[in-house]
N, C-alpha and C positions, 0 to 999 in steps of 0.2 A: 435443494437446488436454488440457484439465484432467481430464476424465472418464477418459480412458485412463490418465493418470498415477496417478489415485487408485485405479482398479481394480487396476492393477499393484501398487501398494503394499499394498493389502488382500490381494490374491491371494498375495503372498509370505508374509504372516503366516497366512492362513487355509488355504492349501494348494490352493485351487481358484478358477478364474475364476468359476464359478457362485456359490460362496459369497460372493465379493467383490462381485459384481453385486447379489446379494440384499441384503447389508448396506448397500451404497451407496445403494440406493433409500430406505431409511429414514433414513440419515444425511443425505441430501440434503433430504428433506422436513423433517427437524428443523432443518437449517440455514436453510431457507426459512420456518421458523415455521409449518409446515403440520401438520395431524394425520396420524397414521400412515395413516389411511384414504385420504388424498390423496397417498400416496407414488407416484411415477412407476412405470410398469411397467418390466419388464426391458428391453423393446425401446425404451423412450423415455427411460431414465435418462441416457444419454449426452447427448442433446440438452438434457434438463432441467438437468443440471449445468452444461453449457457456457453456458447462458443465464442462470444465476444472477447477480444483481448482485454487485459486488465485495465488499461486507461479508458477504454470505451465503457466497460462495466462501471467504473467509478463515475463517469459522466452520467450514465443512466441512473445510478443510485441517487445522485444529486437531483436529477430531474424528477424522479418519482417522489422524492421527499418534498420537493417544491409543490408538486401536484397534490399529494396525499395529506401533508401536514400543514402547508401554507395556503392551500386552496388556489394556487396559481392556475389560471386557465391554460388549458393545453395549447391554445394558439399562441399565447405569450411565450410559452416555453419553446415551442418550435420556431417562433419568430416570423413566420409567414403564413398566409392563407391563400388558397386559390380563389379567384373571384371572376365572374362574368366570362368574357371570351379570352381565355389564355392569360389572364392577369395573375401575377404573383405579387401580392401586397404584403409589405412589411407591417407587422403589428407589434406594438410595444405599450406597456402601461404608461399612463392611464387612458390612452386614446381608445375609444370604443372599438370593439372587435366587430368586423363585418359579419353579418348573419345571413343564413340561407334565405330567410324571408325577404331581406333586402335584395339579394341577388335575383330572386324570382321576379319581383316587380320591376326591377331595372331591365331585365331581359324582355318582359312583357311590354314595357314602355318603349324599348328600342324597336320592337316589332311594329307597334302602333305608329311610331314616328316614321318608319320606313314606308308604311302604307299610306299615310295621310300628309306627309310633309312635302311642300313644294320646294323646288330648288331655290337656293338663296344666292344673291349677288356675291356675298362673301361667305365666310365660314359660318356654320351653325353655332350660335353663341349660347352656351349653357351656363346659367348661374347656379352654382351648387351651394345652397345655404346650409349652415351647420355642417360643413363639409367633412369634419373629422379626418379619417384616414384618406379621404379622397375617393372612396370606393364607388359612390353613386355616379359622380361625374365621369370618372375614369372608366367605370363599368359601361356606361352609355357610349362613351367614345370608342371603346373596344368593339362594340357591336356595330357602330355607325360609321367607323372610319372608312370602310371599303365602299360605302354607298353615298357618303356625303362628298360630292364632287369638289366642293370648295373647302373641305376640311371641317374641323371641329375646334372651337376655342372655348376652353373652360375657365371660368373665374370662380374660385371657391372663397367662401367667407366662414371664418370661425373665430371664436373668442379665446380659444386656448392656444398659446404659442406652441406647445408640443404637437398639437394637431396640425397646425400650419406647416411646421417643419416636416412632419411625417408625410403629409399629403404631397409636399413638394418632392420628397425623396421617392415616393411611390410613382409620381409622374415621370421622374427621371429614369426610374428602373423599368418602366413599362412604356417605351416609346412606340407610337404608331405613326405612320406617314400622314402628314396633314393635321395632326393633333397637337395643340398647344395647351398648356395649363399654367395658371398662376394662382397663388393663394394669398388672400389679404386678411390680416389680423383685424377683425371687426366685431364690435359688440352690436349685434343686430337689434337688441332690445333697448339700447340706449336712446333716449329722446333725441340725441344729436344725430342719430342715424336715420335719415329721412328718405334716403334713396340708395339704390345700388346701380351698378352700371347697366346700360341697355342690354337686353337679352332676347333671344328667340324662344327659349325654353328655360323654365325655372324648376329646379328640383330641390327637395329639402328632406333631411332626416333629423328633425328636431327632437329634443328630449320630450317624451310623452308619457312617462311613468308617473303615476300619482304618488304623493308622499306616503300614503298608506301602503300601496303595493311595493314601494321601494323597501320598506322595512322587512318584507317577506321574501326578498330576492335571495337566491343562492349566494353563499359567501364568496364563491368564485367570481361573481359579478359585483356584489356590494363592496367587497374588500379590495378590488383591483381596478375596476373601471371607473372613470371619472363621473362623479355624481352629477356634475353640471351637464353632462351629455346624456344623462338618463332621466332626471326628474324634471318634469314640466309643471311645477307648481302643485298646489293642493290637489287638483283634479287631473293634472297632466296635460292640460290644453292651453296653457297661458301664452304660448308663443304664436299660435296659429294666426290670430287676427293681424298681428304686426307683419308676419311673413307674407300673408296674403296681400296686404297693402303694398309692401315693397315689391312683390312680384307683379301685381297689376300695373303699377306705375313704371316698371322697368321693361315690360314686354313691348316690343315694337309692333305696331299694327301691320297686319299683312292681309290686304283685302282679297288677294287671290288664294289665300290659304283655305284648305278644306275645313269647314266648320267643325268636323269631328276630330281635328288635330288637337292633341293634348298640348297645352301651353304651361301647365303647372301640375306637378306631382309631388305629394308630400306623404311620407310614411306616418302611420297612426297606430295607436294601440287598439286592440279588440274592444268593441263597445263605444268607440269614439266617432264612428263613421257619420252618424246623423248630425251630431254637434258640429264637427269640423266641416262637413259638406254645407251646412247652413251658413257658416262663417264665410266659406269660399263663394257661395252664391251672391253675397253682397257685392262682389267685385268681378264675378265671372258669370257668363250666360248659362253655363251648365256645369254640373259636377257629378261624378260617379264615385262609388266606393268599390274598390277591388278587394277581394278576399284572397288569402294565400292558399296553398295546397292543403293546409290543415283546416281550412274553412273559417279562419278568423279574419276579421276586418284588418286590412294591412296598409292600404294606400288610398288616398283621395286624389283623383285626377280631375282636371278642369280645363275648359277652353272658352274662348270668347271673352278675353279680358275687357273690362270697361274702365273708364276714368271717373265713374261716379262712386263716391264713397257713401 
């Protein structure tokens, strides 16, 4: 049977029959030109696959070969990922694939912003550093659009042209009333980059994997996703000091703002919380480390920016 053969091929690459069956459900739906919400159940996927017409089965064979033999990430094969509040984000190599860990802290930050943010005279200006696919800024906007009376204005910055193009495409594909987004090709680490545009909230998902850890990444990550979006130097933390300085200088002072309001949020790797928080506190009055649902350090948030370096 076709389904049994495909599951066996996927299982040999993924390491388990359960994982293979899970992925085959979505690959089969994609081959049949169905939305992910219409993917067959685990108990029905064998029958579903074996009943596919020949052209769809040929497409499915190609996708399984990409996954099993070439280690192509499932998200790249499917072409889109759901994210945040009803976003459908395009994903394509080599731009970094949005992860659930990022989705989680973005939602938490949106809740925190709703609780502590004072109304602005204009739109809430979000600076999205190392913007990649645009997932962080657009994710925040998807949660905040209904409550930000004056709208949300996102300015994204990335050094990779493919990322700039993809983020702009995602913004156009996911319109929300009152939300605008633009993306600027910028080398944030260049000595010539001394400032970014004024902002009310700065977010960043910089590369934070160490050189040593990168060597041990799964081939589906190492062989497909942009190394410059993953590796943050020998220890993974080389970008944070520059990003903190750019953020502190860009944030507009707001005397009426709740001191507990988050003005800066940056994703980190597990074990980097203390180091990055110490860097942040050089330019911010307070900093906290948020853990994800797996208990790992995932994000440093801060408030009270200062002009003292």
